[in-house]
MARVO-237709 format. One line per 5 residues: number of its first residue (from 1); their letters; for each residue x, y, z of C-alpha. Coordinates in steps of 0.2 Angstrom, whole numbers, plus 5000, padded with zeros to 4 digits. Example, Ala and Ser with C-alpha at 12.3 -4.5 7.8 and 13.67 -1.06 7.14 Angstrom:
! MARVO-237709
1 = AS = 5062:4978:5039  5068:4995:5036
***
This chain:
! MARVO-237709
1 = MKKTS = 5608:5481:5601  5608:5486:5619  5592:5485:5629  5590:5496:5645  5574:5496:5654
6 = TRLAD = 5569:5508:5667  5553:5517:5674  5547:5532:5674  5539:5543:5688  5523:5536:5687
11 = GRELI = 5527:5520:5685  5526:5517:5665  5540:5505:5659  5553:5514:5647  5566:5505:5636
16 = YYDSR = 5581:5512:5627  5588:5503:5613  5606:5507:5608  5616:5502:5594  5633:5503:5605
21 = DDVVR = 5635:5491:5620  5645:5504:5630  5630:5516:5633  5624:5518:5651  5608:5523:5654
26 = DAVDR = 5605:5528:5673  5596:5545:5671  5581:5546:5684  5564:5554:5677  5563:5569:5689
31 = RPLDP = 5545:5575:5685  5532:5574:5699  5520:5564:5690  5506:5556:5699  5503:5537:5694
36 = TVTTS = 5494:5535:5678  5475:5533:5678  5467:5526:5663  5448:5522:5659  5450:5510:5645
41 = EVRRD = 5437:5497:5641  5434:5486:5626  5415:5484:5619  5409:5473:5607  5397:5478:5593
46 = PLLGD = 5382:5464:5592  5379:5469:5574  5395:5470:5568  5404:5457:5579  5419:5469:5581
51 = SVAVA = 5426:5478:5595  5427:5496:5601  5440:5504:5613  5432:5516:5625  5446:5528:5633
56 = SHRQG = 5438:5544:5639  5455:5548:5647  5463:5552:5630  5453:5568:5630  5468:5578:5640
61 = RTYHP = 5482:5571:5629  5496:5583:5624  5489:5592:5607  5502:5600:5595  5515:5607:5609
66 = PADEC = 5528:5620:5602  5545:5612:5596  5552:5617:5612  5539:5608:5623  5539:5593:5614
71 = PLCPS = 5538:5578:5626  5547:5565:5615  5563:5575:5614  5576:5570:5626  5578:5579:5644
76 = RGERL = 5589:5593:5644  5592:5604:5659  5577:5609:5668  5566:5605:5653  5560:5587:5657
81 = SEIPD = 5552:5576:5645  5547:5557:5644  5564:5554:5640  5574:5555:5656  5591:5555:5646
86 = SSYDV = 5599:5569:5637  5600:5559:5621  5595:5542:5614  5595:5530:5598  5578:5523:5600
91 = VVFEN = 5566:5522:5615  5550:5514:5618  5539:5518:5633  5521:5514:5638  5510:5528:5632
96 = RFPSL = 5503:5541:5644  5486:5542:5637  5483:5523:5631  5468:5517:5621  5473:5500:5628
101 = AGDCG = 5478:5496:5644  5479:5483:5660  5466:5469:5654  5462:5477:5639  5479:5476:5630
106 = RCEVV = 5493:5489:5631  5500:5503:5620  5518:5510:5618  5527:5523:5610  5542:5521:5598
111 = CFTSE = 5553:5536:5596  5563:5533:5581  5576:5547:5585  5580:5560:5595  5581:5573:5581
116 = HDQSF = 5565:5583:5583  5565:5589:5564  5570:5573:5555  5557:5559:5550  5559:5541:5546
121 = ADLTE = 5566:5544:5529  5579:5555:5536  5586:5540:5545  5601:5529:5541  5602:5511:5536
126 = EQAGL = 5610:5508:5554  5596:5517:5564  5581:5510:5552  5587:5493:5557  5589:5498:5576
131 = VLDAW = 5570:5503:5574  5567:5486:5567  5576:5478:5582  5564:5487:5593  5549:5482:5584
136 = TDRTA = 5555:5464:5584  5559:5464:5602  5542:5473:5608  5533:5460:5598  5541:5445:5607
141 = ELSHL = 5539:5453:5623  5521:5459:5621  5515:5442:5614  5520:5434:5631  5507:5444:5641
146 = DSVAQ = 5491:5435:5644  5480:5450:5639  5488:5451:5620  5481:5441:5606  5489:5453:5593
151 = VFCFE = 5503:5466:5592  5502:5478:5579  5518:5491:5576  5513:5507:5566  5518:5525:5561
156 = NRGAE = 5506:5539:5558  5515:5554:5549  5507:5572:5547  5494:5582:5553  5482:5576:5541
161 = IGVTL = 5483:5559:5548  5478:5565:5565  5496:5566:5573  5497:5578:5589  5515:5576:5591
166 = GHPHG = 5528:5582:5577  5543:5571:5583  5546:5557:5572  5537:5543:5581  5527:5528:5580
171 = QIYAY = 5517:5516:5591  5513:5498:5596  5496:5492:5601  5495:5476:5609  5476:5469:5606
176 = PFVTP = 5467:5458:5618  5457:5452:5601  5460:5447:5583  5457:5463:5575  5444:5465:5561
181 = RTSLM = 5455:5468:5548  5466:5451:5552  5450:5442:5554  5444:5445:5536  5462:5442:5530
186 = LRSVA = 5461:5426:5539  5444:5421:5534  5451:5424:5515  5465:5413:5517  5454:5399:5523
191 = QHKEQ = 5443:5400:5511  5457:5401:5496  5466:5386:5505  5449:5376:5504  5445:5381:5486
196 = TGGRN = 5463:5378:5479  5466:5362:5489  5478:5370:5500  5486:5384:5492  5491:5399:5501
201 = LFADV = 5483:5415:5496  5497:5428:5502  5510:5417:5492  5497:5417:5477  5494:5438:5478
206 = VERET = 5513:5440:5478  5517:5427:5465  5503:5435:5454  5509:5454:5456  5527:5448:5452
211 = ADGSR = 5522:5438:5436  5511:5453:5430  5524:5467:5436  5514:5481:5431  5510:5487:5449
216 = IVLEG = 5528:5481:5456  5537:5497:5463  5553:5490:5467  5561:5473:5471  5575:5467:5480
221 = EHWVA = 5584:5450:5485  5573:5447:5500  5557:5460:5499  5546:5465:5486  5535:5480:5486
226 = FVPYA = 5520:5482:5474  5503:5493:5472  5490:5480:5476  5477:5476:5462  5463:5483:5472
231 = AHWPY = 5471:5497:5481  5460:5505:5493  5471:5521:5495  5477:5534:5481  5495:5528:5483
236 = EVHLY = 5497:5512:5492  5510:5499:5494  5512:5482:5501  5530:5477:5506  5533:5458:5508
241 = PKRQV = 5548:5448:5512  5550:5435:5498  5552:5421:5511  5535:5419:5519  5534:5422:5538
246 = PDLLA = 5521:5424:5551  5528:5438:5561  5544:5449:5563  5551:5436:5575  5554:5425:5560
251 = LDDAA = 5563:5436:5548  5579:5429:5544  5595:5439:5545  5598:5443:5527  5579:5450:5527
256 = RTEFP = 5583:5461:5542  5599:5467:5533  5591:5472:5516  5574:5478:5525  5581:5497:5528
261 = QVYLE = 5587:5500:5511  5570:5495:5503  5560:5504:5516  5570:5521:5517  5569:5521:5498
266 = LLRRF = 5550:5518:5498  5546:5533:5511  5558:5544:5501  5548:5540:5486  5532:5545:5496
271 = DRIFD = 5540:5562:5500  5542:5565:5481  5525:5558:5474  5518:5575:5471  5535:5585:5467
276 = GRDGA = 5530:5595:5452  5514:5589:5451  5498:5603:5451  5510:5616:5460  5497:5630:5453
281 = EDGQG = 5484:5623:5464  5491:5629:5480  5505:5640:5474  5518:5628:5479  5533:5619:5471
286 = GAGRP = 5538:5602:5475  5553:5608:5486  5540:5619:5497  5527:5606:5499  5525:5599:5515
291 = PTPYI = 5531:5580:5517  5518:5567:5512  5506:5562:5525  5506:5543:5528  5500:5527:5538
296 = AAWHQ = 5513:5513:5539  5507:5497:5547  5514:5481:5550  5502:5466:5548  5507:5452:5559
301 = APFGG = 5500:5434:5563  5488:5434:5580  5496:5424:5593  5481:5412:5595  5461:5411:5590
306 = FEEFG = 5466:5402:5573  5451:5389:5576  5438:5402:5572  5443:5404:5554  5446:5385:5549
311 = GDVSV = 5429:5379:5545  5433:5363:5535  5453:5367:5534  5465:5372:5547  5472:5388:5548
316 = SRDDF = 5487:5392:5558  5500:5405:5562  5510:5399:5546  5496:5403:5535  5497:5421:5537
321 = ALHLE = 5511:5431:5530  5520:5447:5538  5521:5462:5527  5519:5480:5529  5506:5491:5520
326 = LFTIR = 5510:5509:5517  5498:5522:5511  5495:5541:5510  5477:5549:5512  5484:5562:5499
331 = RTSGK = 5476:5559:5482  5484:5574:5473  5493:5591:5476  5483:5600:5490  5469:5587:5490
336 = LKFLA = 5464:5573:5502  5455:5557:5501  5441:5559:5513  5431:5543:5519  5413:5549:5515
341 = GSESG = 5398:5540:5514  5402:5525:5504  5418:5523:5513  5413:5527:5531  5394:5521:5530
346 = MSVFI = 5397:5505:5520  5415:5502:5519  5415:5502:5501  5431:5511:5496  5431:5523:5478
351 = NDVPP = 5450:5525:5473  5452:5540:5461  5470:5534:5456  5472:5518:5446  5484:5507:5455
356 = EAAAE = 5493:5504:5438  5497:5523:5438  5501:5524:5455  5515:5512:5453  5521:5520:5437
361 = RLREV = 5521:5537:5448  5532:5527:5461  5544:5520:5450  5546:5538:5440  5552:5545:5458
366 = ASK = 5565:5532:5462  5582:5539:5469  5594:5543:5457
***
């Protein structure tokens, strides 16, 4: 992997990640951009104890532009975009409309490919491996910022999720605090450790799922994917490396090599979940149905703040387990899972699809 860092016209950082070492990246951003101005602030909710990012400048962000005006495609001729070069493998740059900025953290955009009409599932294993390298490198770099406590790499796909740009891309949020979801996990880890004489909760969950087998979706030599016992979403898969590590930086070469194979297969199965199912509802067959909307979220250990979760036992980064959570808000063909009263008002999820049935369906649609 070759890494080339440059600056956009408004001062934001942009980084090219290339699979070939002989690629030269010297294109200059020719757009007449003013320096980026952000109004991000983080406010703490005194009742719930969590934090809310307030970012009013995001109201003006780009919203569903036509394909020939996509800001994530390469610049060509006089058609200038966020990427100055005329082609690229993987690109990461500071978000022009960040939710978090300055002392409140940092937000970055990750473009998986220069091909506008592709998706992550269309990437080759080499391309997917390069994205993994970029995620890992950005995790390492962002962890050194004083304002960053946790790094979150994720992808939103589909208009139903709220994506405003159709180009295949993801994001990285570098939070100035430990997120509420991670805090809940760490409290559960500490409680389990104390109640079981030191056992690790993540390891026990993976061991239980592997032993049961009914919710296993696929398994490789170094990774295992399963629908969790208490899945929140209609189709939800958790992907774990078999050797527990706290973050992407700690993955060994064997796990890094196998990841593209396993992950690409998972994504392709997600696109086939609803093929041939309930086609009469919307008049579409499987081939004509839009790709499955999903969120893919990497959960990594924070880079500090563990003292508040220890209680009578100590909790460290090594107690956390890197894993990816992949889920869709589509519950059946033509129908979405909306977060209504119970979910949004009280954070109590109601799942219409039994996890065992979801796992069976994800096994049925395996690549031949």
